[in-house]
All heavy atoms as TSV, in Angstrom:
chain	resi	resn	atom	element	x	y	z
A	1	MET	N	N	0.845	-1.172	0.000
A	1	MET	CA	C	-0.002	-0.005	0.002
A	1	MET	C	C	0.884	1.233	0.002
A	1	MET	O	O	1.833	1.317	0.755
A	1	MET	CB	C	-0.868	0.037	1.240
A	1	MET	CG	C	-1.877	-1.066	1.325
A	1	MET	SD	S	-2.891	-0.900	2.824
A	1	MET	CE	C	-3.791	0.561	2.430
A	2	ASN	N	N	0.549	2.191	-0.810
A	2	ASN	CA	C	1.295	3.445	-0.723
A	2	ASN	C	C	0.540	4.431	0.148
A	2	ASN	O	O	-0.594	4.201	0.540
A	2	ASN	CB	C	1.611	4.002	-2.111
A	2	ASN	CG	C	0.424	4.591	-2.814
A	2	ASN	OD1	O	-0.478	5.125	-2.186
A	2	ASN	ND2	N	0.419	4.521	-4.132
A	3	GLU	N	N	1.163	5.536	0.463
A	3	GLU	CA	C	0.586	6.489	1.405
A	3	GLU	C	C	-0.679	7.148	0.894
A	3	GLU	O	O	-1.478	7.639	1.679
A	3	GLU	CB	C	1.630	7.543	1.751
A	3	GLU	CG	C	2.800	6.998	2.517
A	3	GLU	CD	C	3.836	8.064	2.809
A	3	GLU	OE1	O	3.535	9.262	2.669
A	3	GLU	OE2	O	4.954	7.692	3.173
A	4	ASP	N	N	-0.882	7.182	-0.406
A	4	ASP	CA	C	-2.045	7.848	-0.964
A	4	ASP	C	C	-3.315	6.993	-0.954
A	4	ASP	O	O	-4.393	7.488	-1.242
A	4	ASP	CB	C	-1.770	8.299	-2.395
A	4	ASP	CG	C	-0.679	9.354	-2.448
A	4	ASP	OD1	O	-0.528	10.086	-1.455
A	4	ASP	OD2	O	0.026	9.419	-3.468
A	5	ASN	N	N	-3.199	5.701	-0.631
A	5	ASN	CA	C	-4.361	4.815	-0.666
A	5	ASN	C	C	-5.485	5.290	0.242
A	5	ASN	O	O	-6.645	5.067	-0.050
A	5	ASN	CB	C	-3.979	3.399	-0.277
A	5	ASN	CG	C	-3.282	2.668	-1.390
A	5	ASN	OD1	O	-3.176	3.161	-2.496
A	5	ASN	ND2	N	-2.822	1.493	-1.092
A	6	CYS	N	N	-5.158	5.923	1.346
A	6	CYS	CA	C	-6.166	6.324	2.318
A	6	CYS	C	C	-6.447	7.812	2.281
A	6	CYS	O	O	-6.992	8.370	3.226
A	6	CYS	CB	C	-5.735	5.905	3.710
A	6	CYS	SG	S	-5.676	4.129	3.894
A	7	PHE	N	N	-6.062	8.468	1.199
A	7	PHE	CA	C	-6.170	9.922	1.116
A	7	PHE	C	C	-7.524	10.488	1.559
A	7	PHE	O	O	-7.551	11.360	2.397
A	7	PHE	CB	C	-5.842	10.403	-0.310
A	7	PHE	CG	C	-6.202	11.842	-0.523
A	7	PHE	CD1	C	-5.505	12.847	0.120
A	7	PHE	CD2	C	-7.268	12.193	-1.333
A	7	PHE	CE1	C	-5.842	14.178	-0.055
A	7	PHE	CE2	C	-7.598	13.508	-1.512
A	7	PHE	CZ	C	-6.899	14.501	-0.886
A	8	PRO	N	N	-8.665	9.980	1.049
A	8	PRO	CA	C	-9.920	10.627	1.461
A	8	PRO	C	C	-10.355	10.234	2.871
A	8	PRO	O	O	-11.293	10.801	3.397
A	8	PRO	CB	C	-10.925	10.126	0.425
A	8	PRO	CG	C	-10.398	8.840	-0.026
A	8	PRO	CD	C	-8.881	8.964	0.050
A	9	LEU	N	N	-9.664	9.294	3.476
A	9	LEU	CA	C	-10.075	8.779	4.777
A	9	LEU	C	C	-9.311	9.451	5.908
A	9	LEU	O	O	-8.222	9.961	5.729
A	9	LEU	CB	C	-9.833	7.275	4.835
A	9	LEU	CG	C	-10.424	6.464	3.694
A	9	LEU	CD1	C	-10.083	4.994	3.876
A	9	LEU	CD2	C	-11.920	6.645	3.614
A	10	THR	N	N	-9.898	9.413	7.067
A	10	THR	CA	C	-9.222	9.940	8.245
A	10	THR	C	C	-8.543	8.832	9.040
A	10	THR	O	O	-8.196	9.011	10.200
A	10	THR	CB	C	-10.216	10.687	9.155
A	10	THR	OG1	O	-11.262	9.797	9.542
A	10	THR	CG2	C	-10.790	11.900	8.445
A	11	LEU	N	N	-8.356	7.679	8.411
A	11	LEU	CA	C	-7.715	6.546	9.072
A	11	LEU	C	C	-6.196	6.663	8.964
A	11	LEU	O	O	-5.675	7.170	7.967
A	11	LEU	CB	C	-8.156	5.233	8.416
A	11	LEU	CG	C	-9.651	4.911	8.428
A	11	LEU	CD1	C	-9.910	3.646	7.628
A	11	LEU	CD2	C	-10.169	4.775	9.832
A	12	SER	N	N	-5.507	6.177	9.966
A	12	SER	CA	C	-4.046	6.143	9.904
A	12	SER	C	C	-3.611	5.077	8.915
A	12	SER	O	O	-4.405	4.223	8.501
A	12	SER	CB	C	-3.472	5.841	11.293
A	12	SER	OG	O	-3.747	4.497	11.650
A	13	GLN	N	N	-2.345	5.091	8.557
A	13	GLN	CA	C	-1.821	4.070	7.644
A	13	GLN	C	C	-1.973	2.680	8.250
A	13	GLN	O	O	-2.298	1.725	7.561
A	13	GLN	CB	C	-0.348	4.369	7.319
A	13	GLN	CG	C	0.199	3.544	6.183
A	13	GLN	CD	C	-0.473	3.860	4.858
A	13	GLN	OE1	O	-0.958	4.965	4.640
A	13	GLN	NE2	N	-0.502	2.904	3.973
A	14	ARG	N	N	-1.765	2.570	9.557
A	14	ARG	CA	C	-1.926	1.287	10.247
A	14	ARG	C	C	-3.375	0.816	10.175
A	14	ARG	O	O	-3.654	-0.354	9.920
A	14	ARG	CB	C	-1.487	1.410	11.697
A	14	ARG	CG	C	-1.616	0.109	12.465
A	14	ARG	CD	C	-1.107	0.259	13.864
A	14	ARG	NE	N	0.351	0.346	13.794
A	14	ARG	CZ	C	1.115	0.556	14.830
A	14	ARG	NH1	N	0.590	0.729	16.024
A	14	ARG	NH2	N	2.410	0.617	14.703
A	15	GLU	N	N	-4.318	1.736	10.393
A	15	GLU	CA	C	-5.741	1.378	10.319
A	15	GLU	C	C	-6.119	0.982	8.894
A	15	GLU	O	O	-6.892	0.037	8.699
A	15	GLU	CB	C	-6.610	2.543	10.780
A	15	GLU	CG	C	-6.529	2.804	12.263
A	15	GLU	CD	C	-7.205	4.093	12.651
A	15	GLU	OE1	O	-7.044	5.101	11.938
A	15	GLU	OE2	O	-7.905	4.083	13.692
A	16	CYS	N	N	-5.585	1.665	7.908
A	16	CYS	CA	C	-5.869	1.320	6.514
A	16	CYS	C	C	-5.341	-0.074	6.186
A	16	CYS	O	O	-6.019	-0.853	5.512
A	16	CYS	CB	C	-5.254	2.338	5.563
A	16	CYS	SG	S	-6.168	3.881	5.487
A	17	SER	N	N	-4.151	-0.392	6.683
A	17	SER	CA	C	-3.591	-1.716	6.454
A	17	SER	C	C	-4.433	-2.798	7.114
A	17	SER	O	O	-4.684	-3.856	6.538
A	17	SER	CB	C	-2.152	-1.779	6.959
A	17	SER	OG	O	-1.339	-0.922	6.221
A	18	ALA	N	N	-4.874	-2.525	8.338
A	18	ALA	CA	C	-5.717	-3.487	9.053
A	18	ALA	C	C	-7.060	-3.674	8.358
A	18	ALA	O	O	-7.552	-4.794	8.209
A	18	ALA	CB	C	-5.917	-3.042	10.500
A	19	LEU	N	N	-7.647	-2.571	7.915
A	19	LEU	CA	C	-8.912	-2.631	7.173
A	19	LEU	C	C	-8.755	-3.459	5.916
A	19	LEU	O	O	-9.571	-4.338	5.623
A	19	LEU	CB	C	-9.379	-1.216	6.819
A	19	LEU	CG	C	-10.558	-1.119	5.857
A	19	LEU	CD1	C	-11.834	-1.629	6.506
A	19	LEU	CD2	C	-10.744	0.314	5.382
A	20	TYR	N	N	-7.678	-3.194	5.173
A	20	TYR	CA	C	-7.408	-3.933	3.937
A	20	TYR	C	C	-7.307	-5.431	4.219
A	20	TYR	O	O	-7.913	-6.251	3.530
A	20	TYR	CB	C	-6.117	-3.406	3.323
A	20	TYR	CG	C	-5.853	-3.913	1.926
A	20	TYR	CD1	C	-6.362	-3.240	0.831
A	20	TYR	CD2	C	-5.085	-5.044	1.697
A	20	TYR	CE1	C	-6.130	-3.689	-0.462
A	20	TYR	CE2	C	-4.844	-5.500	0.415
A	20	TYR	CZ	C	-5.363	-4.813	-0.653
A	20	TYR	OH	O	-5.132	-5.264	-1.919
A	21	ALA	N	N	-6.566	-5.809	5.265
A	21	ALA	CA	C	-6.405	-7.217	5.616
A	21	ALA	C	C	-7.736	-7.833	6.056
A	21	ALA	O	O	-8.063	-8.953	5.663
A	21	ALA	CB	C	-5.367	-7.368	6.723
A	22	ASP	N	N	-8.500	-7.107	6.857
A	22	ASP	CA	C	-9.799	-7.611	7.323
A	22	ASP	C	C	-10.731	-7.879	6.147
A	22	ASP	O	O	-11.426	-8.906	6.104
A	22	ASP	CB	C	-10.465	-6.620	8.282
A	22	ASP	CG	C	-9.773	-6.533	9.641
A	22	ASP	OD1	O	-8.973	-7.452	9.966
A	22	ASP	OD2	O	-10.019	-5.548	10.353
A	23	ILE	N	N	-10.769	-6.972	5.194
A	23	ILE	CA	C	-11.646	-7.116	4.029
A	23	ILE	C	C	-11.190	-8.298	3.169
A	23	ILE	O	O	-12.010	-9.058	2.653
A	23	ILE	CB	C	-11.698	-5.818	3.183
A	23	ILE	CG1	C	-12.266	-4.658	4.001
A	23	ILE	CG2	C	-12.474	-6.027	1.902
A	23	ILE	CD1	C	-13.732	-4.715	4.282
A	24	GLN	N	N	-9.873	-8.467	3.025
A	24	GLN	CA	C	-9.353	-9.559	2.197
A	24	GLN	C	C	-9.757	-10.928	2.735
A	24	GLN	O	O	-9.962	-11.851	1.954
A	24	GLN	CB	C	-7.834	-9.490	2.087
A	24	GLN	CG	C	-7.370	-8.460	1.112
A	24	GLN	CD	C	-5.870	-8.534	0.890
A	24	GLN	OE1	O	-5.100	-8.661	1.831
A	24	GLN	NE2	N	-5.478	-8.480	-0.374
A	25	ILE	N	N	-9.876	-11.074	4.046
A	25	ILE	CA	C	-10.214	-12.384	4.611
A	25	ILE	C	C	-11.703	-12.545	4.897
A	25	ILE	O	O	-12.140	-13.606	5.319
A	25	ILE	CB	C	-9.393	-12.698	5.876
A	25	ILE	CG1	C	-9.670	-11.695	6.983
A	25	ILE	CG2	C	-7.918	-12.760	5.544
A	25	ILE	CD1	C	-9.022	-12.058	8.309
A	26	ALA	N	N	-12.467	-11.495	4.637
A	26	ALA	CA	C	-13.915	-11.572	4.853
A	26	ALA	C	C	-14.513	-12.604	3.908
A	26	ALA	O	O	-14.130	-12.696	2.751
A	26	ALA	CB	C	-14.566	-10.209	4.607
A	27	GLY	N	N	-15.462	-13.370	4.404
A	27	GLY	CA	C	-16.054	-14.428	3.604
A	27	GLY	C	C	-17.362	-14.059	2.948
A	27	GLY	O	O	-17.922	-14.852	2.171
A	28	SER	N	N	-17.885	-12.869	3.245
A	28	SER	CA	C	-19.170	-12.492	2.659
A	28	SER	C	C	-19.340	-10.979	2.688
A	28	SER	O	O	-18.622	-10.272	3.401
A	28	SER	CB	C	-20.317	-13.143	3.431
A	28	SER	OG	O	-20.452	-12.552	4.711
A	29	LYS	N	N	-20.322	-10.524	1.946
A	29	LYS	CA	C	-20.627	-9.092	1.927
A	29	LYS	C	C	-21.155	-8.638	3.285
A	29	LYS	O	O	-20.941	-7.500	3.692
A	29	LYS	CB	C	-21.663	-8.788	0.846
A	29	LYS	CG	C	-21.124	-8.954	-0.564
A	29	LYS	CD	C	-22.204	-8.714	-1.590
A	29	LYS	CE	C	-21.658	-9.004	-2.988
A	29	LYS	NZ	N	-22.717	-8.938	-3.994
A	30	THR	N	N	-21.825	-9.536	4.001
A	30	THR	CA	C	-22.323	-9.218	5.334
A	30	THR	C	C	-21.164	-8.926	6.277
A	30	THR	O	O	-21.204	-7.965	7.054
A	30	THR	CB	C	-23.183	-10.376	5.889
A	30	THR	OG1	O	-24.225	-10.654	4.969
A	30	THR	CG2	C	-23.751	-10.051	7.246
A	31	VAL	N	N	-20.128	-9.738	6.201
A	31	VAL	CA	C	-18.941	-9.524	7.046
A	31	VAL	C	C	-18.259	-8.215	6.653
A	31	VAL	O	O	-17.830	-7.455	7.529
A	31	VAL	CB	C	-17.972	-10.726	6.933
A	31	VAL	CG1	C	-16.675	-10.451	7.653
A	31	VAL	CG2	C	-18.622	-11.987	7.451
A	32	VAL	N	N	-18.173	-7.943	5.372
A	32	VAL	CA	C	-17.569	-6.681	4.910
A	32	VAL	C	C	-18.353	-5.494	5.457
A	32	VAL	O	O	-17.761	-4.518	5.935
A	32	VAL	CB	C	-17.485	-6.629	3.373
A	32	VAL	CG1	C	-17.080	-5.241	2.890
A	32	VAL	CG2	C	-16.512	-7.677	2.853
A	33	ALA	N	N	-19.666	-5.568	5.429
A	33	ALA	CA	C	-20.507	-4.479	5.961
A	33	ALA	C	C	-20.220	-4.269	7.455
A	33	ALA	O	O	-20.126	-3.120	7.911
A	33	ALA	CB	C	-21.973	-4.779	5.735
A	34	ASP	N	N	-20.053	-5.355	8.189
A	34	ASP	CA	C	-19.724	-5.251	9.611
A	34	ASP	C	C	-18.353	-4.602	9.819
A	34	ASP	O	O	-18.166	-3.789	10.719
A	34	ASP	CB	C	-19.747	-6.622	10.273
A	34	ASP	CG	C	-21.133	-7.209	10.391
A	34	ASP	OD1	O	-22.132	-6.453	10.279
A	34	ASP	OD2	O	-21.243	-8.441	10.590
A	35	ILE	N	N	-17.403	-4.954	8.966
A	35	ILE	CA	C	-16.061	-4.378	9.056
A	35	ILE	C	C	-16.118	-2.882	8.771
A	35	ILE	O	O	-15.505	-2.079	9.482
A	35	ILE	CB	C	-15.087	-5.095	8.089
A	35	ILE	CG1	C	-14.861	-6.530	8.550
A	35	ILE	CG2	C	-13.773	-4.339	7.986
A	35	ILE	CD1	C	-14.170	-7.416	7.533
A	36	LEU	N	N	-16.851	-2.492	7.740
A	36	LEU	CA	C	-16.968	-1.069	7.418
A	36	LEU	C	C	-17.625	-0.307	8.562
A	36	LEU	O	O	-17.209	0.817	8.885
A	36	LEU	CB	C	-17.752	-0.870	6.118
A	36	LEU	CG	C	-17.078	-1.408	4.847
A	36	LEU	CD1	C	-17.957	-1.135	3.641
A	36	LEU	CD2	C	-15.689	-0.829	4.664
A	37	ASP	N	N	-18.622	-0.920	9.208
A	37	ASP	CA	C	-19.243	-0.295	10.380
A	37	ASP	C	C	-18.231	-0.143	11.513
A	37	ASP	O	O	-18.195	0.880	12.178
A	37	ASP	CB	C	-20.436	-1.119	10.870
A	37	ASP	CG	C	-21.662	-0.969	9.988
A	37	ASP	OD1	O	-21.711	-0.025	9.177
A	37	ASP	OD2	O	-22.571	-1.817	10.109
A	38	TRP	N	N	-17.429	-1.169	11.721
A	38	TRP	CA	C	-16.411	-1.137	12.788
A	38	TRP	C	C	-15.459	0.032	12.587
A	38	TRP	O	O	-15.086	0.716	13.543
A	38	TRP	CB	C	-15.655	-2.469	12.793
A	38	TRP	CG	C	-14.522	-2.478	13.762
A	38	TRP	CD1	C	-13.201	-2.275	13.497
A	38	TRP	CD2	C	-14.605	-2.708	15.165
A	38	TRP	NE1	N	-12.451	-2.353	14.633
A	38	TRP	CE2	C	-13.286	-2.624	15.677
A	38	TRP	CE3	C	-15.656	-2.974	16.036
A	38	TRP	CZ2	C	-13.002	-2.789	17.029
A	38	TRP	CZ3	C	-15.355	-3.150	17.388
A	38	TRP	CH2	C	-14.066	-3.057	17.864
A	39	TYR	N	N	-15.074	0.287	11.338
A	39	TYR	CA	C	-14.155	1.383	11.039
A	39	TYR	C	C	-14.887	2.699	10.779
A	39	TYR	O	O	-14.256	3.696	10.423
A	39	TYR	CB	C	-13.295	1.032	9.818
A	39	TYR	CG	C	-12.219	0.025	10.121
A	39	TYR	CD1	C	-12.437	-1.342	9.927
A	39	TYR	CD2	C	-10.985	0.422	10.619
A	39	TYR	CE1	C	-11.445	-2.276	10.212
A	39	TYR	CE2	C	-9.995	-0.499	10.904
A	39	TYR	CZ	C	-10.240	-1.845	10.702
A	39	TYR	OH	O	-9.262	-2.764	10.981
A	40	ALA	N	N	-16.215	2.710	10.948
A	40	ALA	CA	C	-17.032	3.896	10.696
A	40	ALA	C	C	-16.754	4.471	9.297
A	40	ALA	O	O	-16.533	5.662	9.122
A	40	ALA	CB	C	-16.804	4.961	11.775
A	41	LEU	N	N	-16.804	3.567	8.329
A	41	LEU	CA	C	-16.457	3.914	6.961
A	41	LEU	C	C	-17.664	3.654	6.053
A	41	LEU	O	O	-18.258	2.584	6.092
A	41	LEU	CB	C	-15.276	3.038	6.524
A	41	LEU	CG	C	-14.609	3.317	5.199
A	41	LEU	CD1	C	-13.997	4.717	5.203
A	41	LEU	CD2	C	-13.526	2.290	4.959
A	42	SER	N	N	-18.013	4.640	5.256
A	42	SER	CA	C	-19.132	4.470	4.317
A	42	SER	C	C	-18.682	3.617	3.124
A	42	SER	O	O	-17.476	3.522	2.828
A	42	SER	CB	C	-19.630	5.823	3.829
A	42	SER	OG	O	-18.719	6.395	2.923
A	43	GLU	N	N	-19.649	3.039	2.441
A	43	GLU	CA	C	-19.324	2.263	1.250
A	43	GLU	C	C	-18.679	3.130	0.183
A	43	GLU	O	O	-17.771	2.688	-0.527
A	43	GLU	CB	C	-20.589	1.583	0.698
A	43	GLU	CG	C	-21.081	0.441	1.562
A	43	GLU	CD	C	-22.297	-0.238	0.971
A	43	GLU	OE1	O	-22.438	-0.238	-0.284
A	43	GLU	OE2	O	-23.102	-0.776	1.748
A	44	ASP	N	N	-19.154	4.361	0.039
A	44	ASP	CA	C	-18.587	5.265	-0.950
A	44	ASP	C	C	-17.123	5.578	-0.663
A	44	ASP	O	O	-16.282	5.567	-1.569
A	44	ASP	CB	C	-19.382	6.574	-1.026
A	44	ASP	CG	C	-20.764	6.383	-1.631
A	44	ASP	OD1	O	-20.968	5.394	-2.367
A	44	ASP	OD2	O	-21.636	7.232	-1.369
A	45	ASP	N	N	-16.813	5.859	0.599
A	45	ASP	CA	C	-15.421	6.129	0.974
A	45	ASP	C	C	-14.545	4.911	0.766
A	45	ASP	O	O	-13.414	5.002	0.303
A	45	ASP	CB	C	-15.308	6.602	2.420
A	45	ASP	CG	C	-15.823	8.026	2.607
A	45	ASP	OD1	O	-15.919	8.764	1.614
A	45	ASP	OD2	O	-16.112	8.386	3.768
A	46	PHE	N	N	-15.080	3.732	1.109
A	46	PHE	CA	C	-14.347	2.481	0.909
A	46	PHE	C	C	-14.054	2.277	-0.577
A	46	PHE	O	O	-12.924	1.971	-0.958
A	46	PHE	CB	C	-15.151	1.304	1.473
A	46	PHE	CG	C	-14.614	-0.041	1.070
A	46	PHE	CD1	C	-13.392	-0.489	1.533
A	46	PHE	CD2	C	-15.341	-0.858	0.223
A	46	PHE	CE1	C	-12.893	-1.732	1.159
A	46	PHE	CE2	C	-14.862	-2.105	-0.154
A	46	PHE	CZ	C	-13.631	-2.536	0.326
A	47	THR	N	N	-15.051	2.489	-1.413
A	47	THR	CA	C	-14.889	2.308	-2.856
A	47	THR	C	C	-13.882	3.302	-3.425
A	47	THR	O	O	-13.069	2.939	-4.282
A	47	THR	CB	C	-16.250	2.461	-3.564
A	47	THR	OG1	O	-17.157	1.502	-3.019
A	47	THR	CG2	C	-16.125	2.241	-5.055
A	48	MET	N	N	-13.889	4.517	-2.916
A	48	MET	CA	C	-12.965	5.540	-3.402
A	48	MET	C	C	-11.517	5.229	-2.964
A	48	MET	O	O	-10.580	5.389	-3.742
A	48	MET	CB	C	-13.370	6.919	-2.876
A	48	MET	CG	C	-12.601	8.053	-3.526
A	48	MET	SD	S	-13.005	9.717	-2.924
A	48	MET	CE	C	-14.651	9.595	-2.334
A	49	ALA	N	N	-11.345	4.753	-1.742
A	49	ALA	CA	C	-10.001	4.506	-1.209
A	49	ALA	C	C	-9.429	3.177	-1.674
A	49	ALA	O	O	-8.208	3.042	-1.818
A	49	ALA	CB	C	-10.025	4.558	0.308
A	50	PHE	N	N	-10.285	2.185	-1.882
A	50	PHE	CA	C	-9.838	0.836	-2.244
A	50	PHE	C	C	-10.625	0.303	-3.438
A	50	PHE	O	O	-11.384	-0.673	-3.304
A	50	PHE	CB	C	-10.031	-0.121	-1.058
A	50	PHE	CG	C	-9.344	0.283	0.204
A	50	PHE	CD1	C	-10.034	0.929	1.213
A	50	PHE	CD2	C	-7.999	0.002	0.391
A	50	PHE	CE1	C	-9.393	1.287	2.390
A	50	PHE	CE2	C	-7.358	0.358	1.567
A	50	PHE	CZ	C	-8.057	1.014	2.563
A	51	PRO	N	N	-10.500	0.895	-4.613
A	51	PRO	CA	C	-11.329	0.472	-5.754
A	51	PRO	C	C	-11.135	-0.981	-6.161
A	51	PRO	O	O	-12.120	-1.660	-6.469
A	51	PRO	CB	C	-10.919	1.424	-6.872
A	51	PRO	CG	C	-9.601	1.973	-6.467
A	51	PRO	CD	C	-9.568	1.957	-4.965
A	52	ASP	N	N	-9.920	-1.484	-6.133
A	52	ASP	CA	C	-9.684	-2.886	-6.516
A	52	ASP	C	C	-10.287	-3.842	-5.496
A	52	ASP	O	O	-10.876	-4.876	-5.856
A	52	ASP	CB	C	-8.189	-3.159	-6.685
A	52	ASP	CG	C	-7.600	-2.401	-7.856
A	52	ASP	OD1	O	-8.352	-2.059	-8.787
A	52	ASP	OD2	O	-6.377	-2.148	-7.823
A	53	LEU	N	N	-10.135	-3.502	-4.237
A	53	LEU	CA	C	-10.696	-4.338	-3.183
A	53	LEU	C	C	-12.221	-4.299	-3.225
A	53	LEU	O	O	-12.885	-5.318	-3.013
A	53	LEU	CB	C	-10.172	-3.862	-1.830
A	53	LEU	CG	C	-10.397	-4.758	-0.629
A	53	LEU	CD1	C	-9.838	-6.159	-0.875
A	53	LEU	CD2	C	-9.761	-4.161	0.601
A	54	ALA	N	N	-12.794	-3.141	-3.526
A	54	ALA	CA	C	-14.254	-3.014	-3.636
A	54	ALA	C	C	-14.797	-3.900	-4.761
A	54	ALA	O	O	-15.849	-4.517	-4.625
A	54	ALA	CB	C	-14.650	-1.560	-3.852
A	55	LYS	N	N	-14.050	-3.990	-5.856
A	55	LYS	CA	C	-14.462	-4.874	-6.958
A	55	LYS	C	C	-14.426	-6.337	-6.515
A	55	LYS	O	O	-15.307	-7.116	-6.879
A	55	LYS	CB	C	-13.555	-4.684	-8.166
A	55	LYS	CG	C	-13.778	-3.372	-8.888
A	55	LYS	CD	C	-12.821	-3.204	-10.043
A	55	LYS	CE	C	-12.939	-1.825	-10.649
A	55	LYS	NZ	N	-11.936	-1.583	-11.697
A	56	ALA	N	N	-13.430	-6.706	-5.740
A	56	ALA	CA	C	-13.333	-8.084	-5.253
A	56	ALA	C	C	-14.499	-8.417	-4.307
A	56	ALA	O	O	-14.986	-9.553	-4.284
A	56	ALA	CB	C	-11.999	-8.305	-4.562
A	57	VAL	N	N	-14.930	-7.441	-3.534
A	57	VAL	CA	C	-16.040	-7.653	-2.597
A	57	VAL	C	C	-17.317	-7.999	-3.363
A	57	VAL	O	O	-18.142	-8.776	-2.890
A	57	VAL	CB	C	-16.244	-6.423	-1.693
A	57	VAL	CG1	C	-17.551	-6.490	-0.924
A	57	VAL	CG2	C	-15.069	-6.279	-0.732
A	58	GLN	N	N	-17.475	-7.459	-4.555
A	58	GLN	CA	C	-18.674	-7.732	-5.345
A	58	GLN	C	C	-18.822	-9.213	-5.673
A	58	GLN	O	O	-19.931	-9.695	-5.878
A	58	GLN	CB	C	-18.662	-6.919	-6.634
A	58	GLN	CG	C	-18.801	-5.436	-6.411
A	58	GLN	CD	C	-18.675	-4.638	-7.699
A	58	GLN	OE1	O	-18.291	-5.163	-8.743
A	58	GLN	NE2	N	-19.015	-3.368	-7.617
A	59	ASP	N	N	-17.695	-9.950	-5.697
A	59	ASP	CA	C	-17.755	-11.371	-6.023
A	59	ASP	C	C	-18.048	-12.257	-4.809
A	59	ASP	O	O	-18.241	-13.455	-4.948
A	59	ASP	CB	C	-16.419	-11.819	-6.645
A	59	ASP	CG	C	-16.189	-11.188	-8.003
A	59	ASP	OD1	O	-17.173	-10.828	-8.675
A	59	ASP	OD2	O	-15.000	-11.056	-8.386
A	60	LEU	N	N	-18.077	-11.659	-3.613
A	60	LEU	CA	C	-18.343	-12.435	-2.419
A	60	LEU	C	C	-19.837	-12.772	-2.320
A	60	LEU	O	O	-20.687	-12.025	-2.826
A	60	LEU	CB	C	-17.957	-11.635	-1.178
A	60	LEU	CG	C	-16.469	-11.391	-0.944
A	60	LEU	CD1	C	-16.263	-10.460	0.250
A	60	LEU	CD2	C	-15.719	-12.687	-0.741
A	61	PRO	N	N	-20.169	-13.885	-1.652
A	61	PRO	CA	C	-21.588	-14.194	-1.432
A	61	PRO	C	C	-22.196	-13.167	-0.471
A	61	PRO	O	O	-21.480	-12.506	0.280
A	61	PRO	CB	C	-21.562	-15.598	-0.819
A	61	PRO	CG	C	-20.198	-15.729	-0.243
A	61	PRO	CD	C	-19.283	-14.884	-1.080
A	62	ASP	N	N	-23.514	-13.072	-0.499
A	62	ASP	CA	C	-24.191	-12.112	0.384
A	62	ASP	C	C	-24.014	-12.470	1.858
A	62	ASP	O	O	-23.832	-11.590	2.687
A	62	ASP	CB	C	-25.684	-12.021	0.052
A	62	ASP	CG	C	-25.912	-11.317	-1.278
A	62	ASP	OD1	O	-25.043	-10.519	-1.684
A	62	ASP	OD2	O	-26.947	-11.566	-1.903
A	63	GLU	N	N	-24.119	-13.736	2.176
A	63	GLU	CA	C	-23.960	-14.189	3.564
A	63	GLU	C	C	-22.949	-15.315	3.603
A	63	GLU	O	O	-22.814	-16.068	2.644
A	63	GLU	CB	C	-25.277	-14.691	4.118
A	63	GLU	CG	C	-26.304	-13.588	4.293
A	63	GLU	CD	C	-27.565	-14.091	4.992
A	63	GLU	OE1	O	-27.479	-15.080	5.729
A	63	GLU	OE2	O	-28.625	-13.488	4.782
A	64	SER	N	N	-22.259	-15.429	4.713
A	64	SER	CA	C	-21.308	-16.516	4.844
A	64	SER	C	C	-22.051	-17.821	5.067
A	64	SER	O	O	-23.071	-17.855	5.739
A	64	SER	CB	C	-20.316	-16.257	5.977
A	64	SER	OG	O	-20.989	-16.066	7.183
A	65	SER	N	N	-21.533	-18.865	4.486
A	65	SER	CA	C	-22.159	-20.174	4.663
A	65	SER	C	C	-21.708	-20.756	5.986
A	65	SER	O	O	-20.581	-20.529	6.433
A	65	SER	CB	C	-21.783	-21.102	3.504
A	65	SER	OG	O	-20.395	-21.166	3.377
A	66	PRO	N	N	-22.592	-21.502	6.642
A	66	PRO	CA	C	-22.233	-22.085	7.957
A	66	PRO	C	C	-21.075	-23.073	7.824
A	66	PRO	O	O	-20.956	-23.792	6.832
A	66	PRO	CB	C	-23.497	-22.786	8.414
A	66	PRO	CG	C	-24.356	-22.906	7.208
A	66	PRO	CD	C	-23.912	-21.876	6.224
A	67	THR	N	N	-20.205	-23.072	8.805
A	67	THR	CA	C	-19.069	-23.967	8.810
A	67	THR	C	C	-19.422	-25.217	9.619
A	67	THR	O	O	-19.971	-25.119	10.699
A	67	THR	CB	C	-17.863	-23.271	9.454
A	67	THR	OG1	O	-17.752	-21.958	8.954
A	67	THR	CG2	C	-16.584	-24.028	9.154
A	68	LEU	N	N	-19.087	-26.358	9.078
A	68	LEU	CA	C	-19.375	-27.621	9.797
A	68	LEU	C	C	-18.161	-28.117	10.503
A	68	LEU	O	O	-17.079	-27.933	10.218
A	68	LEU	CB	C	-19.864	-28.681	8.807
A	68	LEU	CG	C	-21.160	-28.333	8.086
A	68	LEU	CD1	C	-21.489	-29.430	7.076
A	68	LEU	CD2	C	-22.288	-28.165	9.056
């Protein structure tokens, strides 16, 4: 990540890195929504700051499937 990735956000570089990692391991759009709420981040801000990651989120299922 370069320093400009979080430009429109008020998150620190460490918080941006943690957010990026959390989103990468999220298993569903529901989990991503919870993560964005945790960071008090709107979907628009997320999409603006992380466009490639936002595109990847679109391929996730709506809800995580139960683990057996």
